[in-house]
C-alpha positions in Angstrom: 4.0 217.5 102.3 2.1 219.9 100.0 2.1 223.6 99.8 -0.5 225.9 98.3 1.0 227.6 95.3 0.7 231.4 94.9 -2.1 230.8 92.4 -3.9 228.5 94.8 -3.7 231.1 97.6 -5.1 233.7 95.3 -7.9 231.3 94.5 -8.5 230.8 98.2 -9.0 234.5 98.8 -11.1 234.8 95.7 -13.3 232.1 97.2 -13.7 234.2 100.3 -14.6 237.3 98.1 -17.2 235.3 96.2 -18.6 234.0 99.5 -18.8 237.6 100.8 -20.6 238.6 97.6 -23.1 235.7 97.9 -23.7 236.4 101.6 -26.3 239.1 101.0 -29.9 239.5 100.0 -30.9 237.9 96.7 -34.6 238.7 96.5 -36.3 236.9 99.4 -33.4 234.5 99.9 -30.5 235.3 102.2 -27.4 233.3 101.2 -24.9 232.9 104.1 -21.2 232.2 104.1 -20.5 228.6 104.8 -17.8 227.9 107.4 -16.7 224.4 108.6 -15.4 224.1 112.1 -13.7 220.8 112.8 -12.9 220.1 116.4 -13.9 217.1 118.6 -14.8 219.4 121.6 -18.2 221.0 121.3 -17.2 223.8 123.7 -14.4 224.8 121.3 -16.7 224.7 118.3 -19.3 226.7 120.1 -16.8 229.3 121.2 -15.5 229.7 117.6 -19.0 230.2 116.4 -19.6 233.0 118.9 -16.3 234.7 117.8 -17.2 234.4 114.1 -20.6 235.8 114.8 -19.1 238.8 116.4 -16.8 239.3 113.4 -18.9 238.1 110.5 -22.5 238.4 111.7 -24.7 235.6 110.4 -23.1 232.6 108.7 -23.9 229.0 108.1 -21.8 226.8 110.4 -20.9 223.2 109.7 -19.6 221.0 112.6 -17.2 218.1 112.3 -16.0 216.0 115.2 -13.7 213.8 113.2 -11.5 214.2 110.1 -13.7 211.8 108.1 -16.7 213.9 109.0 -14.9 217.0 107.8 -14.0 215.4 104.5 -17.6 214.3 104.0 -18.9 217.8 104.6 -16.3 219.3 102.2 -17.3 216.8 99.5 -21.0 217.5 99.9 -20.5 221.3 100.1 -18.0 222.6 97.5 -19.0 226.2 98.3 -17.5 226.0 101.9 -15.7 229.4 102.2 -13.5 228.7 105.1 -12.4 225.8 107.3 -11.2 226.0 110.9 -9.5 222.8 112.0 -7.8 221.5 115.1 -4.5 219.8 114.5 -5.4 217.2 117.1 -8.7 215.4 116.4 -9.8 211.8 115.7 -8.6 210.5 112.4 -6.4 213.6 111.7 -2.7 213.0 111.5 -1.6 216.6 112.0 0.5 217.7 108.9 -0.3 214.5 106.9 -3.9 215.5 107.4 -3.2 219.0 106.2 -1.4 217.7 103.2 -4.4 215.5 102.4 -6.8 218.5 102.7 -4.7 220.7 100.5 -4.5 218.0 97.8 -8.3 217.3 97.9 -9.5 220.9 98.4 -6.7 223.3 97.3 -8.9 226.4 97.0 -10.5 226.3 100.5 -8.7 228.6 103.0 -7.7 226.8 106.2 -7.2 228.3 109.6 -5.4 226.0 112.1 -6.6 226.0 115.7 -4.0 224.4 118.0 -2.8 223.9 121.5 0.8 224.0 120.2 2.5 227.4 120.6 5.9 226.6 119.2 7.3 228.1 116.0 8.0 224.7 114.4 4.3 223.9 114.3 3.4 227.4 113.0 6.1 227.3 110.3 5.2 223.8 109.1 1.5 224.8 109.0 2.5 227.8 106.9 4.4 225.5 104.6 1.2 223.6 104.0 -0.5 226.7 102.8 -2.8 227.6 105.7 -3.9 231.3 105.8 -4.0 231.4 109.6 -2.8 229.8 112.8 -4.5 230.5 116.1 -3.3 229.1 119.4 -6.2 228.0 121.7 -4.8 230.2 124.4 -5.5 233.3 122.3 -7.7 235.9 123.9 -11.2 236.5 122.5 -10.1 239.9 121.2 -7.0 238.6 119.4 -9.0 235.7 118.0 -11.6 238.1 116.6 -8.8 240.1 115.1 -7.3 237.0 113.5 -10.5 235.9 112.0 -11.2 239.4 110.8 -7.9 239.5 109.0 -8.5 236.2 107.2 -12.1 237.1 106.2 -10.8 240.4 104.8 -8.4 238.4 102.5 -5.3 238.7 104.7 -3.4 236.1 106.6 -2.9 235.8 110.4 -0.1 234.1 112.3 0.8 234.6 116.0 3.6 237.2 116.2 4.8 236.1 119.6 5.3 232.5 118.3 7.0 233.5 115.0 9.6 235.5 116.9 10.6 232.5 119.0 14.0 230.8 118.4 13.4 227.5 116.5 13.8 224.4 118.6 14.4 222.3 115.4 16.1 224.4 112.7 16.9 221.3 110.6 13.3 220.3 110.4 12.2 223.8 109.8 14.6 224.1 106.9 12.9 221.1 105.3 9.4 222.4 106.0 9.0 223.8 102.5 9.0 220.9 100.1 8.9 221.6 96.4 7.3 219.6 93.6 10.7 219.6 91.8 14.2 220.3 93.0 15.1 224.0 93.1 17.4 226.3 95.0 15.7 227.7 98.0 16.9 231.2 99.0 18.4 231.5 102.4 18.4 235.0 103.9 22.0 236.3 104.3 23.3 232.8 103.7 25.6 233.8 100.9 26.5 237.3 101.9 24.6 240.6 101.3 24.3 240.2 97.5 20.9 238.5 97.5 19.2 240.8 100.0 20.8 243.8 98.2 18.3 243.1 95.3 15.6 244.6 97.5 15.0 248.3 98.0 15.1 249.7 101.6 11.2 249.8 101.5 11.0 246.2 100.5 13.4 245.2 103.3 11.2 247.0 105.8 8.2 245.0 104.5 10.1 241.8 104.6 11.3 242.5 108.2 7.8 243.3 109.4 6.3 240.3 107.6 8.9 238.2 109.5 7.8 239.6 112.8 4.3 238.1 112.2 2.5 241.3 111.1 -0.4 241.0 108.6 -0.5 243.1 105.5 -2.9 245.5 107.1 -0.6 245.9 110.2 2.4 246.4 108.0 0.5 249.1 106.1 -0.4 250.9 109.3 3.2 250.7 110.6 4.6 252.0 107.3 1.8 254.4 106.6 1.0 252.9 103.2 -2.0 251.1 101.9 -2.5 247.3 102.2 -2.5 247.0 98.4 1.0 248.7 98.3 2.2 246.2 100.9 1.0 243.4 98.6 2.8 244.9 95.6 6.0 245.1 97.7 5.6 241.4 98.7 5.1 240.4 95.1 8.3 242.3 94.1 10.2 240.6 96.9 9.0 237.2 95.7 10.1 237.9 92.2 13.5 239.4 93.1 14.4 236.6 95.6 12.8 233.7 93.5 10.4 232.8 96.3 7.7 230.4 95.1 4.7 231.5 97.1 3.4 233.3 100.2 4.4 230.3 102.4 8.0 230.3 101.3 8.1 234.1 101.6 6.9 234.0 105.2 9.6 231.4 106.0 12.3 233.6 104.4 10.9 236.7 106.1 11.0 235.1 109.6 14.6 234.0 109.2 15.5 237.4 107.7 14.0 239.2 110.7 15.6 236.8 113.2 19.1 237.2 111.6 18.7 241.0 111.2 17.9 241.2 114.9 21.0 239.2 115.8 23.2 241.4 113.7 21.7 244.5 115.3 22.3 243.1 118.8 
């Protein structure tokens, strides 16, 4: 399986920024943000379009009903700014499909739309570098909020799912493959020394990140700016030798879970 590196995730958000910049008036021409929605049910695609219209306003939608169609659209439109994809659709082999997408189009942000609401699916999707995961049971309001976070350059993952107890810890521990062997930090696995590298403020950020809060939500909770949150996250990654945002979220979820157990 393939992860988006920290550089790749930065490029993904830069692509969204560029798309937002392009999506304005240029003389008489109006250039719209291009968003690919890949799902084999027209009703789902139509619903997503309505949600995105409420969040984004006008945009240029592209529909794909199969994985092959999605690949063809991406090949023909390198300026696609965002892709929303169902994990279950014709020709798409869930995480193998995600890995293929990230290899071929590493800079296109991906939001997963899925019927699965268990943590193993969310964590494995994060490991593949997606910027959002939205269960299909999500309410319209929460779905708008999730898309808004991503379109503003944040990430969005379902908090109620991330706080579940893993049903397959062994598989989850293998969900972050690396391109070459390296030691992967484990929260509190070797005593307090590792986590003691963090300041109390950084631990608070890590705990809230592990509870599924976005950068903007963490900022509101801690009464700091979203940019300050991102600075804290960067310092956490450096201090704990975490490769990218995906690995940081994995670590944060486990940190929050074990911290809660110790508190209980």
